[in-house]
C-alpha positions as CSV (number, residue, x, y, z in Angstrom):
1,X,86.8,42.0,-54.7
2,X,83.3,40.5,-54.8
3,X,83.2,36.7,-54.7
4,X,80.8,36.4,-57.6
5,X,83.0,38.7,-59.8
6,X,86.0,36.5,-58.9
7,X,84.1,33.4,-59.8
8,X,83.0,34.8,-63.2
9,X,86.6,35.9,-63.8
10,X,88.0,32.5,-63.1
11,X,85.3,30.8,-65.3
12,X,85.9,33.3,-68.2
13,X,89.7,33.7,-68.2
14,X,90.8,30.6,-66.4
15,X,89.6,28.4,-69.2
16,X,91.6,30.4,-71.8
17,X,94.7,30.5,-69.5
18,X,94.4,26.7,-69.1
19,X,94.2,26.3,-72.9
20,X,97.3,28.4,-73.4
21,X,99.2,26.4,-70.8
22,X,98.2,23.1,-72.4
23,X,99.4,24.4,-75.8
24,X,102.6,25.7,-74.3
25,X,103.3,22.4,-72.5
26,X,102.6,20.4,-75.7
27,X,105.0,22.8,-77.6
28,X,107.7,22.2,-75.0
29,X,107.2,18.5,-75.2
30,X,107.4,18.7,-79.0
31,X,110.6,20.7,-78.7
32,X,112.3,18.1,-76.6
33,X,111.0,14.9,-78.2
34,X,109.8,14.8,-81.8
35,X,107.7,11.7,-82.2
36,X,104.3,11.1,-83.9
37,X,102.6,11.2,-80.5
38,X,104.0,14.6,-79.5
39,X,103.1,16.0,-82.9
40,X,99.5,14.6,-82.5
41,X,99.4,16.1,-79.0
42,X,100.4,19.5,-80.2
43,X,98.0,19.4,-83.2
44,X,95.2,18.2,-80.9
45,X,95.6,21.0,-78.4
46,X,96.0,23.5,-81.3
47,X,92.7,22.3,-82.7
48,X,91.2,22.6,-79.2
49,X,92.2,26.3,-79.0
50,X,91.1,27.0,-82.6
51,X,87.7,25.4,-81.8
52,X,87.2,27.7,-78.9
53,X,88.1,30.7,-81.1
54,X,85.5,29.6,-83.7
55,X,82.9,29.1,-81.0
56,X,83.5,32.6,-79.6
57,X,83.4,34.2,-83.0
58,X,80.4,32.3,-84.4
59,X,78.0,34.9,-83.2
60,X,79.9,37.8,-84.8
61,X,80.7,38.8,-88.3
62,X,84.0,36.8,-88.4
63,X,82.4,33.7,-89.9
64,X,79.6,35.4,-91.9
65,X,81.4,35.3,-95.2
66,X,82.6,31.7,-94.8
67,X,79.1,30.6,-93.8
68,X,77.6,32.3,-96.8
69,X,80.1,30.6,-99.1
70,X,79.5,27.2,-97.5
71,X,75.7,27.6,-97.7
72,X,75.0,27.8,-94.0
73,X,72.1,30.0,-93.0
74,X,72.4,30.3,-89.3
75,X,75.3,31.0,-86.9
76,X,74.6,27.9,-84.8
77,X,76.3,25.8,-87.4
78,X,79.5,27.8,-86.9
79,X,79.2,27.2,-83.2
80,X,78.7,23.5,-83.7
81,X,81.8,23.3,-86.0
82,X,83.8,25.0,-83.3
83,X,82.4,22.7,-80.7
84,X,83.3,19.6,-82.7
85,X,86.8,21.0,-83.3
86,X,87.1,21.7,-79.5
87,X,86.0,18.2,-78.5
88,X,88.0,16.3,-81.1
89,X,91.1,18.4,-80.4
90,X,90.9,17.8,-76.7
91,X,90.4,14.1,-77.1
92,X,93.3,13.8,-79.5
93,X,95.7,16.0,-77.5
94,X,94.9,14.4,-74.2
95,X,95.0,10.9,-75.6
96,X,98.3,11.5,-77.3
97,X,99.7,13.0,-74.1
98,X,98.5,10.0,-72.1
99,X,100.0,7.5,-74.6
100,X,103.2,9.5,-74.7
101,X,103.5,9.3,-71.0
102,X,103.0,5.5,-71.0
103,X,105.7,5.2,-73.6
104,X,108.5,6.6,-71.4
């Protein structure tokens, strides 16, 4: 295996695997302890994953109909919506996880 191909694989798929693991960990935490912080943690990480999906699909036809209905003319607005969902979701999820760990 070529080092550059391995590096590209890690950058491409490692990010998505990490997101799935964060979402799974938040789901397991929510299963064992139902509190507002664990709900916020799971919702934040779910928004993080959804934002990445929106960013990946913003250059395709997936958001074309929704953007036409909302009045957006270019696909960069869809990308920016996904990016904002991604950032806010990560901050909410990680912040709730941190506060939940301090609460124990």
